[in-house]
C-alpha positions in Angstrom: -37.6 4.2 68.1 -34.1 3.2 69.2 -31.8 6.1 69.9 -29.0 4.4 68.0 -31.0 4.8 64.8 -31.3 8.5 65.3 -27.6 8.8 66.1 -26.5 6.9 62.9 -28.9 9.0 60.8 -27.5 12.2 62.3 -23.9 11.1 61.6 -24.7 10.2 58.0 -26.5 13.5 57.5 -23.5 15.5 58.8 -21.1 13.7 56.4 -23.4 14.3 53.5 -23.7 17.9 54.3 -19.9 18.3 54.6 -19.4 16.6 51.3 -22.0 18.9 49.6 -20.3 22.0 51.0 -16.8 20.7 50.0 -18.0 20.0 46.5 -19.6 23.3 45.9 -17.3 25.8 47.7 -13.9 24.2 47.7 -11.7 24.6 44.7 -9.4 21.9 43.4 -6.1 23.2 42.1 -3.6 21.0 40.3 -0.1 21.1 41.7 3.0 19.7 40.0 5.7 18.3 42.2 9.1 17.0 41.3 9.6 13.3 41.6 13.2 12.0 41.5 14.0 9.2 39.1 13.5 5.6 40.1 16.2 3.2 41.1 15.9 1.5 37.6 16.8 4.8 35.9 19.9 5.3 38.1 21.2 1.8 37.6 20.2 1.2 34.0 21.5 3.9 31.6 19.4 2.5 28.8 16.1 2.5 30.8 14.5 5.2 28.6 15.3 3.4 25.4 14.0 0.0 26.6 10.8 1.5 27.9 10.3 3.6 24.8 10.6 0.6 22.5 8.3 -1.6 24.6 5.6 1.1 24.7 5.8 1.5 20.9 5.3 -2.2 20.2 8.9 -3.4 19.9 9.7 -6.0 22.6 13.2 -5.7 24.1 15.3 -8.6 25.0 18.8 -8.5 26.7 21.2 -11.4 26.5 24.8 -12.1 27.1 26.6 -13.6 24.1 30.1 -14.5 23.1 29.9 -15.9 19.5 28.1 -15.0 16.3 25.7 -17.9 16.7 23.9 -15.9 19.3 23.0 -13.4 16.6 22.0 -15.9 13.9 19.7 -17.7 16.4 17.9 -14.6 17.4 14.2 -14.3 16.6 14.4 -10.4 16.6 15.0 -8.5 13.4 17.3 -5.9 14.9 20.3 -6.9 17.0 22.5 -4.4 18.8 25.9 -5.9 19.8 28.5 -4.4 22.1 31.7 -5.6 20.6 34.1 -5.5 23.5 32.6 -8.6 25.2 32.0 -10.5 22.0 34.0 -13.2 20.2 34.1 -12.5 16.4 35.5 -15.8 15.2 33.9 -16.9 11.9 31.8 -13.7 11.9 32.1 -13.3 8.1 30.8 -16.8 7.3 27.9 -16.7 9.8 26.8 -13.1 9.9 26.8 -12.0 6.3 24.2 -14.6 5.2 22.0 -13.6 8.2 22.2 -9.9 7.3 21.4 -10.6 3.6 18.1 -12.2 4.7 16.8 -8.7 5.7 18.0 -8.4 9.2 19.8 -5.4 10.7 23.0 -5.6 12.8 24.3 -2.6 14.8 27.8 -3.1 16.1 28.9 -0.7 18.9 32.7 -0.6 19.3 32.9 0.2 23.0 36.7 0.2 22.9 39.1 2.9 24.2 42.2 1.6 22.5 42.6 0.4 19.0 44.9 -2.3 20.0 42.2 -4.0 22.0 39.8 -4.3 19.0 39.4 -7.9 18.0 41.3 -8.6 14.7 38.4 -10.9 13.5 36.1 -7.9 13.9 38.4 -5.6 11.9 38.6 -8.3 9.2 34.8 -8.5 9.2 34.4 -4.8 8.8 37.0 -4.6 6.0 34.7 -6.8 3.9 32.3 -3.9 3.7 35.1 -1.3 3.2 35.0 0.1 6.8 38.0 0.6 9.1 38.2 1.6 12.7 40.6 4.3 14.0 41.4 5.7 17.5 40.6 9.4 17.7 43.8 11.1 19.1 43.2 14.7 17.9 41.7 17.2 20.2 39.0 19.7 19.3 35.3 20.4 19.4 33.2 17.5 17.9 29.6 18.3 18.9 27.0 20.9 18.1 23.2 21.0 18.2 23.0 19.4 14.7 25.2 16.4 15.6 24.2 13.4 17.6 26.2 12.6 20.7 28.7 9.9 19.6 31.7 8.3 21.4 34.7 10.6 20.8 37.3 7.8 21.2 36.6 5.8 18.0 36.0 7.0 14.5 35.8 5.2 11.1 37.3 5.3 7.7 35.5 4.2 4.5 36.6 3.7 0.9 36.1 6.7 -1.2 34.3 4.9 -4.0 32.0 2.9 -1.7 28.3 3.8 -1.2 28.3 3.9 2.6 26.2 6.3 4.5 28.2 8.2 7.2 27.5 10.7 9.9 30.4 13.0 10.7 31.0 15.2 13.8 31.9 18.9 13.7 35.6 18.2 13.1 34.9 15.9 10.2 35.5 12.5 11.8 33.1 9.7 10.8 31.3 8.5 13.9 28.7 6.2 12.2 28.9 4.2 9.1 26.0 2.3 7.5 25.9 0.0 4.5 23.5 -2.4 2.9 24.1 -6.1 2.5 21.6 -7.9 0.4 18.2 -7.0 1.9 19.7 -6.2 5.3 21.7 -3.4 6.8 25.0 -3.2 8.8 25.7 -0.2 11.0 28.8 0.4 13.0 29.4 3.2 15.6 31.3 3.7 18.8 29.9 3.6 22.3 26.2 4.6 21.7 26.2 7.8 23.9 23.1 9.1 22.0 21.1 6.2 23.5 21.8 7.1 27.1 19.0 8.3 29.4 20.4 11.9 29.8 21.0 12.3 26.1 17.8 10.9 24.7 15.9 14.1 25.4 17.9 15.7 22.6 15.7 15.4 19.4 18.5 14.5 17.0 19.6 11.7 19.4 16.1 10.4 19.7 15.6 10.3 15.9 18.9 8.4 15.4 18.0 5.9 18.2 14.6 5.3 16.7 16.0 4.9 13.2 18.5 2.2 14.4 16.0 0.3 16.5 12.3 0.7 16.5 11.9 1.8 12.8 13.9 -1.2 11.5 12.4 -3.6 14.0 8.9 -3.2 12.6 7.3 -4.6 15.7 9.4 -7.8 15.7 11.6 -6.8 18.7 15.1 -5.7 19.4 17.9 -7.8 20.9 20.6 -6.1 22.9 23.7 -8.3 23.5 25.3 -6.6 26.4 25.4 -6.7 30.2 22.1 -6.4 32.0 21.8 -3.5 34.3 19.9 -4.5 37.5 18.5 -2.0 40.0 20.5 -1.9 43.2 18.8 -3.1 46.4 18.0 -0.8 49.3 21.0 -2.1 51.3 23.3 -1.5 48.3 22.1 2.1 48.0 22.9 2.7 51.7 26.4 1.3 51.2 26.9 3.6 48.3 25.5 6.9 49.6 24.9 6.3 53.3 27.0 6.7 56.4 29.2 3.7 57.0 28.5 3.7 60.8 24.8 3.6 60.3 25.3 0.5 58.1 27.7 -1.3 60.4 25.5 -1.0 63.5 22.4 -2.6 61.9 24.6 -5.2 60.2 26.1 -6.2 63.6 22.7 -6.4 65.2 21.5 -8.5 62.4 24.4 -10.9 62.9 23.7 -11.1 66.6 20.0 -11.7 66.0 20.9 -14.5 63.5 23.0 -16.3 66.1 20.3 -15.9 68.7 17.7 -17.5 66.3 19.9 -20.6 65.6 20.7 -21.3 69.3 17.5 -23.4 69.7 18.5 -25.5 66.7 22.3 -26.0 67.3 22.4 -25.5 71.1 23.9 -22.9 73.3 27.3 -21.4 72.6 28.3 -21.7 76.3 27.4 -24.1 79.1 24.6 -23.0 81.4 24.4 -23.9 85.0 21.7 -26.5 85.6 19.2 -25.4 88.1 18.8 -27.8 91.1 15.3 -29.1 91.8 13.8 -29.9 95.2 14.5 -33.4 96.7 12.1 -36.1 95.5 10.7 -36.7 99.1 9.7 -33.1 99.4 7.9 -33.1 96.1 6.3 -36.4 96.9 5.1 -35.2 100.3 3.7 -32.1 98.8 1.7 -34.1 96.3 0.3 -36.3 99.0 -0.6 -33.3 101.2 -2.5 -31.8 98.2 -4.4 -35.0 97.5 -5.3 -35.4 101.2 -6.5 -31.8 101.4 -9.0 -32.3 98.7 -10.0 -35.8 99.8 -8.6 -37.5 96.7 -5.9 -39.6 98.2 -8.0 -42.7 98.6 -9.2 -42.5 95.0 -5.6 -42.0 94.0 -4.5 -45.1 95.9 -7.4 -47.2 94.7 -6.1 -46.9 91.2 -2.9 -48.6 92.2 -5.0 -51.3 93.9 -6.9 -52.0 90.8 -3.7 -52.2 88.8 -2.3 -54.8 91.2 -5.5 -56.8 91.0 -5.2 -56.7 87.3 -1.7 -58.1 87.5 -3.0 -60.9 89.8 -5.6 -61.8 87.2 -3.0 -62.1 84.5 -1.1 -64.5 86.7 2.4 -63.1 86.3 4.9 -66.0 86.4 8.1 -64.1 86.6 9.5 -63.5 90.1 10.7 -60.0 89.3 7.2 -59.0 88.4 5.8 -60.5 91.6 8.4 -58.6 93.7 7.6 -55.4 91.9 3.9 -56.0 92.6 4.5 -56.6 96.3 6.7 -53.5 96.6 4.0 -51.3 95.1 1.4 -52.7 97.5 3.7 -52.2 100.5 4.3 -48.6 99.5 0.5 -48.0 99.2 0.0 -49.4 102.7 2.7 -47.2 104.2 1.1 -44.1 102.6 -2.2 -45.0 104.1 -0.7 -45.6 107.5 0.9 -42.1 107.4 -2.5 -40.5 107.3 -4.1 -42.8 110.0 -3.4 -40.5 112.9 0.1 -39.0 112.6 1.3 -35.6 111.3 4.9 -36.5 110.8 4.5 -37.0 107.1 7.9 -35.8 105.9 9.8 -37.9 108.5 7.8 -41.1 107.7 8.1 -40.7 103.9 11.7 -39.8 104.1 12.5 -42.9 106.0 12.0 -45.2 103.1 12.5 -45.2 99.3 9.4 -45.4 97.2 9.1 -48.5 95.1 11.3 -50.7 97.3 9.4 -51.0 100.6 12.7 -50.9 102.6 13.3 -48.3 105.3 
């Protein structure tokens, strides 16, 4: 049998034996390693909430809006609005009927100054007996039994109103929730409890779920806010890398770009044109080459047949006849050069090809 068959069989047998020994005598030990967060986590502070809602059957949609019609046209049941970049004109006339139908509206007052709060928003909240105030007192607001709220904004409610509130350790109202028809209106400050690094706290997770996934009932949640996009690799280098290591590749990239467009738009400076050999030297070299390989006669016969073809066509114009005679005279001179003389360059250089004149 062929030796190659035995060689292949031996190699296969060795690998099978090694696999058998590894399976029976080597122990597999699980090892946990730390993996840093992805770029999406660093750039999107709500990445954990969005992923959590999607995995539990509540689709998440993020839009930019500037008027209440964006809310009323939403197909989602729960809408979380960041109030700072929103226009609240005609909010009372448009949003109250939408909430009464069974929808839930969460308004996050991401302001750091009461004077910046939209007057139309304050008027809208006053319909439900809720007022917004700027927290100016200092003190301890949080403990393990209190969600992480924004400490710059707190709320006031009417004493006789049936509004559910959550207070911090100092007694400030950080969240207010009231019913409106079959729907619910919730107001809070900047939703710190929804951020990635706060969501691991159980009380923050429960509050986030109650305001979003629980009320959405699988119909989705709409966030009206800016979309956080993961930074590119180049942007990450610009932020944390060495500026010199960024400038050098950028400069090389610019140079390479100009070099690539030169064939399209031409050179950026004038190049010196290389001079070629005189026409008589090139012509004599070609004739020498054809003579060496005994192809000159065949080469000249082609011109003879061409001239005969012109004779058959009976060219009537004098210019064509002169051109024909000039070609024939040139062919005859080339033949005479090789009929017993070696002074090829001198003989060819003494006249111009195509004219027949020395």
